[in-house]
C-alpha positions as CSV (number, residue, x, y, z in Angstrom):
1,X,3.3,-18.7,7.5
2,X,3.0,-16.8,10.7
3,X,1.4,-13.3,10.3
4,X,3.7,-10.7,11.9
5,X,2.1,-9.3,15.1
6,X,2.1,-5.7,14.0
7,X,-0.2,-6.5,11.1
8,X,-3.1,-7.3,13.4
9,X,-2.3,-5.3,16.5
10,X,-1.0,-1.8,15.6
11,X,-3.2,0.7,13.6
12,X,-1.6,1.4,10.3
13,X,-1.2,5.1,9.2
14,X,-2.3,5.4,5.5
15,X,0.6,7.0,3.6
16,X,2.1,8.0,6.9
17,X,0.6,10.3,9.4
18,X,-0.1,13.2,7.1
19,X,-2.0,16.4,7.7
20,X,-1.1,19.7,9.5
21,X,1.3,20.6,6.7
22,X,2.7,17.1,6.3
23,X,1.9,15.7,2.8
24,X,1.0,12.1,2.3
25,X,4.0,9.7,1.6
26,X,6.5,12.3,2.8
27,X,9.4,11.7,5.2
28,X,7.6,14.2,7.5
29,X,4.5,12.0,7.6
30,X,6.5,8.9,8.2
31,X,8.4,10.6,11.1
32,X,5.1,11.6,12.6
33,X,3.7,8.1,12.4
34,X,6.9,6.8,14.1
35,X,6.6,9.3,16.9
36,X,2.9,8.4,17.5
37,X,3.7,4.6,17.6
38,X,1.8,3.6,14.5
39,X,2.7,1.2,11.7
40,X,3.1,2.8,8.3
41,X,1.4,2.0,5.0
42,X,3.0,3.4,1.9
43,X,3.3,2.9,-1.9
44,X,6.2,1.9,-4.1
45,X,6.6,2.1,-7.9
46,X,9.2,2.3,-10.6
47,X,10.5,5.5,-12.1
48,X,11.4,5.8,-15.8
49,X,15.0,4.6,-15.0
50,X,13.7,1.7,-12.9
51,X,14.5,3.2,-9.5
52,X,12.0,2.7,-6.7
53,X,10.1,5.7,-5.5
54,X,7.5,6.2,-2.8
55,X,4.4,7.7,-4.5
56,X,0.7,6.6,-4.7
57,X,-0.7,8.1,-7.9
58,X,0.0,7.0,-11.5
59,X,0.6,10.7,-12.3
60,X,2.2,13.5,-10.4
61,X,-0.6,16.0,-11.1
62,X,-2.5,15.8,-7.8
63,X,0.5,16.0,-5.5
64,X,2.9,18.3,-7.3
65,X,3.0,21.4,-9.5
66,X,4.2,19.2,-12.4
67,X,2.2,17.0,-14.8
68,X,2.6,13.6,-16.3
69,X,2.9,9.9,-15.5
70,X,5.4,8.9,-12.8
71,X,6.8,6.4,-15.2
72,X,7.9,9.3,-17.5
73,X,10.1,10.8,-14.8
74,X,13.6,9.7,-13.9
75,X,14.4,9.3,-10.3
76,X,16.4,12.5,-10.3
77,X,13.6,14.5,-11.9
78,X,10.9,12.9,-9.7
79,X,12.6,13.5,-6.4
80,X,13.2,17.2,-7.3
81,X,9.4,17.8,-7.2
82,X,7.9,19.1,-4.0
83,X,4.8,17.6,-2.5
84,X,1.8,19.8,-2.1
85,X,2.4,23.3,-0.7
86,X,5.4,22.1,1.3
87,X,9.2,21.7,1.1
88,X,8.9,18.0,1.3
89,X,10.0,16.1,-1.8
90,X,9.0,12.7,-3.2
91,X,11.3,10.1,-1.5
92,X,13.1,7.2,-3.1
93,X,12.4,3.9,-1.5
94,X,15.9,3.8,-0.2
95,X,15.4,7.1,1.6
96,X,12.1,5.8,3.0
97,X,13.9,2.7,4.3
98,X,16.7,4.7,5.9
99,X,14.1,6.8,7.7
100,X,11.8,4.0,9.0
101,X,13.9,0.9,9.3
102,X,14.1,-0.3,12.9
103,X,11.6,2.4,14.0
104,X,8.2,1.3,12.7
105,X,6.8,-1.7,10.9
106,X,5.7,-1.2,7.3
107,X,2.8,-2.3,5.1
108,X,4.1,-1.8,1.6
109,X,1.7,-1.5,-1.4
110,X,3.2,-2.4,-4.7
111,X,1.4,-0.3,-7.3
112,X,0.1,-1.9,-10.4
113,X,2.2,-0.9,-13.3
114,X,1.3,-1.9,-16.9
115,X,4.1,-3.9,-18.5
116,X,6.0,-4.5,-15.3
117,X,6.3,-8.2,-14.5
118,X,5.9,-9.5,-10.9
119,X,9.3,-11.1,-10.8
120,X,10.9,-7.7,-11.8
121,X,9.3,-5.6,-9.2
122,X,9.5,-8.2,-6.5
123,X,13.3,-8.6,-7.0
124,X,13.9,-4.8,-7.0
125,X,11.9,-4.3,-3.8
126,X,13.3,-7.3,-2.0
127,X,16.9,-6.4,-2.8
128,X,16.5,-3.0,-1.1
129,X,14.4,-4.2,1.8
130,X,17.0,-6.9,2.6
131,X,19.7,-4.3,3.2
132,X,17.9,-2.9,6.2
133,X,16.4,-4.2,9.5
134,X,12.8,-3.9,8.4
135,X,9.6,-5.5,9.8
136,X,7.2,-5.4,6.9
137,X,4.5,-7.0,4.9
138,X,3.5,-6.5,1.2
139,X,0.2,-6.0,-0.5
140,X,-1.1,-5.2,-4.0
141,X,-4.2,-5.1,-6.1
142,X,-2.2,-7.0,-8.7
143,X,-2.3,-10.8,-7.9
144,X,0.8,-11.5,-10.1
145,X,2.9,-9.2,-7.9
146,X,1.7,-10.8,-4.7
147,X,2.4,-14.3,-6.1
148,X,5.9,-13.2,-7.3
149,X,6.7,-11.6,-3.9
150,X,5.6,-14.7,-2.0
151,X,7.9,-16.8,-4.2
152,X,10.8,-14.4,-3.8
153,X,10.4,-13.8,-0.1
154,X,8.4,-16.7,1.4
155,X,9.1,-15.4,5.0
156,X,7.3,-12.1,4.2
157,X,3.5,-11.9,4.7
158,X,1.8,-11.0,1.4
159,X,-1.8,-9.9,0.9
160,X,-4.4,-9.1,-1.7
161,X,-6.0,-5.6,-1.8
162,X,-9.6,-5.7,-3.0
163,X,-12.7,-3.6,-3.2
164,X,-16.4,-4.1,-3.8
165,X,-16.9,-0.6,-5.2
166,X,-18.7,0.0,-8.5
167,X,-16.1,0.3,-11.2
168,X,-16.2,1.7,-14.7
169,X,-14.2,0.9,-17.8
170,X,-12.1,4.0,-17.2
171,X,-11.0,2.6,-13.8
172,X,-9.2,-0.1,-15.8
173,X,-7.6,2.1,-18.4
174,X,-10.3,1.3,-21.0
175,X,-9.5,-2.5,-20.9
176,X,-12.0,-4.5,-23.0
177,X,-12.1,-7.0,-20.2
178,X,-12.7,-4.5,-17.5
179,X,-15.8,-6.3,-16.2
180,X,-13.8,-9.4,-15.6
181,X,-11.1,-7.5,-13.8
182,X,-13.7,-5.8,-11.6
183,X,-15.2,-9.2,-10.7
184,X,-11.8,-10.5,-9.9
185,X,-11.1,-7.5,-7.7
186,X,-14.4,-7.7,-5.8
187,X,-14.4,-11.4,-5.2
188,X,-10.6,-12.0,-4.9
189,X,-11.0,-14.6,-7.5
190,X,-7.2,-15.2,-7.8
191,X,-6.8,-16.1,-4.1
192,X,-6.8,-19.9,-4.8
193,X,-3.8,-19.4,-7.0
194,X,-2.0,-16.7,-5.1
195,X,-2.7,-18.1,-1.6
196,X,-2.4,-14.7,0.2
197,X,-1.6,-14.5,3.9
198,X,-4.1,-11.7,4.4
199,X,-6.7,-9.7,2.6
200,X,-7.0,-5.9,2.7
201,X,-10.6,-4.9,1.8
202,X,-12.2,-1.5,1.4
203,X,-13.9,-0.5,4.6
204,X,-16.9,1.0,2.9
205,X,-17.7,-2.5,1.4
206,X,-17.7,-4.4,4.7
207,X,-19.3,-6.7,5.7
208,X,-18.7,-8.9,2.7
209,X,-19.2,-12.7,2.7
210,X,-15.9,-13.5,0.9
211,X,-13.9,-11.5,3.4
212,X,-15.8,-13.2,6.3
213,X,-14.9,-16.6,4.9
214,X,-11.2,-15.9,4.4
215,X,-9.1,-17.9,6.8
216,X,-6.1,-15.6,7.1
217,X,-5.8,-12.1,8.6
218,X,-8.2,-9.4,7.5
219,X,-7.4,-5.7,7.2
220,X,-9.5,-2.9,5.8
221,X,-8.8,0.5,4.2
222,X,-9.2,3.4,4.6
223,X,-10.9,4.2,7.9
224,X,-11.5,7.9,8.5
225,X,-13.1,8.1,12.0
226,X,-13.5,6.4,15.3
227,X,-17.1,5.7,14.3
228,X,-16.1,3.9,11.2
229,X,-13.4,2.0,13.1
230,X,-16.1,0.7,15.5
231,X,-18.4,-0.3,12.6
232,X,-15.8,-2.4,10.8
233,X,-14.3,-3.9,14.0
234,X,-16.4,-7.1,13.9
235,X,-15.2,-7.9,10.4
236,X,-11.5,-7.0,10.5
237,X,-8.3,-7.6,12.5
238,X,-6.8,-4.2,11.9
239,X,-7.4,-0.9,10.1
240,X,-5.5,1.3,7.7
241,X,-6.5,4.8,8.8
242,X,-6.2,8.5,8.1
243,X,-7.7,11.7,9.4
244,X,-7.9,10.7,13.1
245,X,-5.7,9.1,15.8
246,X,-6.9,5.6,16.7
247,X,-5.9,4.2,20.1
248,X,-3.1,1.8,20.3
249,X,-3.9,-1.2,22.6
């Protein structure tokens, strides 16, 4: 399929353009990214009652005054929580779409959720996305989600997130096959089955021969400075950034 132009031409604001009192993945951060002319990267996951919320972490502990797994909160309870030391609240995916649709392109990360099948999450996201005029692409660390979304929405660019960092057993929830999962994540071993349209690799791990050999578009995350952007430029088509304001060509 054709890669949407924004995916390789417009710097992508990681969890919105946060900072200066704007928490990550808040409507304020998304509005700031729109004003600045950037594309937006954000995260989507299920609540307890299978509503879609925009939130990165598995738990609410880091970003709110509450504690517990996101999957233990209903949508109503989750969206009542404020983000950081602000008045901003956790948005539902529908609220995010209403805010950004037609204003900025979106790179949507589907969070890996144990027990949630690819077909289920792909259908839920696609149903809501199809209700709005949205230019978007999808990515995930979970190959099954990428494969399911490609099947559900063949016209949407779908990519694999990957990293060459040194993982531990704890990074994979204590899984007895954590070393296999780490190898798959580093070497994108499922690409032959998934056939992703792009890869999104951790900037700190570039250059990497498997990324260099990939024939589709190449993104990297998360770039924190102009110097880092210049270092990864030979190896990537675009950056997912935070903490500085990259130029828009």
